[in-house]
N, C-alpha and C positions, 0 to 999 in steps of 0.2 A: 399493879395492872396498867399502869401507864406506859408501860413498853408495848404494849399492843399495837399503838398508833406508830410507833417507831418502826416496828418490824414490818407494818404493811406499806410504809412510805418507802422502806429499804426494797421491798418486792416490788414495787412498783418501778422504782428507778431502774433494777436488774431487768424486769421486764423490757421498759423502754430502750435501754442500753442493748439489749438482745435484739430487740425488732430493729432499731437503728443501725447495728453492726450488719444484720441480715440483708437490710435493703441495700447498704452501700454496697456489700459484696455482690448482690444480684446485680447491681447499674454496673460494677466494674467488670464482671462477668459477661454481661450483654454487650459492652463497649468491644471488649476482646473478642467475643463472637463475631460483631459486625465488622471489625477489622479483618479477621480471618475469612470471612464470607466474600468481601470486597476482594482480598487477595487472590481467592481461588475463583472466582467470578472473572477475574481481570485475565489469569492465565488461561482458563478455559475459553474465554472469548478470544483471545490471540492465536490460540492452536485452532480453533474454529475458522478463523479468517484465513490463516495460512494453509489450512486444508482444502477451504474451498478454492483460494486463487490456485494452488497445485493441482486440484482436480481439473479445474477449467483449464488451465495450461495445457496438462497431458489431453484433454479431451479436444482440445483445437490443434495440438501439434501432431499427436500420433493416433488419436481415436477417429471417430466417424465422422467429427467436425472437421477433420484436415482435409484440405482441397485434393483433389485428385490431380495425380501429376498429367499432364496433357503433353503429347508428342509436338515437339517444337520443329520447324522446319530449318535447317541450318544450311546457309548456301554453300553448295559443293564447287569447288575450285573447277574451273572450267580449262579449256585447253588455253595455251598460252595466247593471252589478246595482244593483237599487234600494236605496237607502239604508235602513236599517232606522230604522222610525219610533218615537219614544220612546212608550212604553206608559205609560198613566196608573196609577201606582203609587201606593199610599198609604203614607206613611211611618207607623209606628206614632206615635200621640200619647202623651203624657205621661198617667197616669191620676192621676185626684186621689187614689186612698187610695195610701199609700205600702204597698209589699210589704215584708215582713220578711225580714230577710236573717239567715242562721243562723250 
């Protein structure tokens, strides 16, 4: 009847091994899930930002936020404008007497 202690020790060792493997598998699955969730959140966030930028651009370019075109007055060509005639201006002639310089 001495084998009863060995069976009990072996059973306890098997139970510890089973619990250890279960915890290890749980932690691996949790790390994989966190990585997957972070990737999905990044993609969804990027799509959301791009959607918001696109919506705002459309609103201000083509929607009610677009400025209304106002009529602008363009100068109309008038009848031919007369060319300015050169006026007779007299250019100063050098004087015969020199002027003193300070």
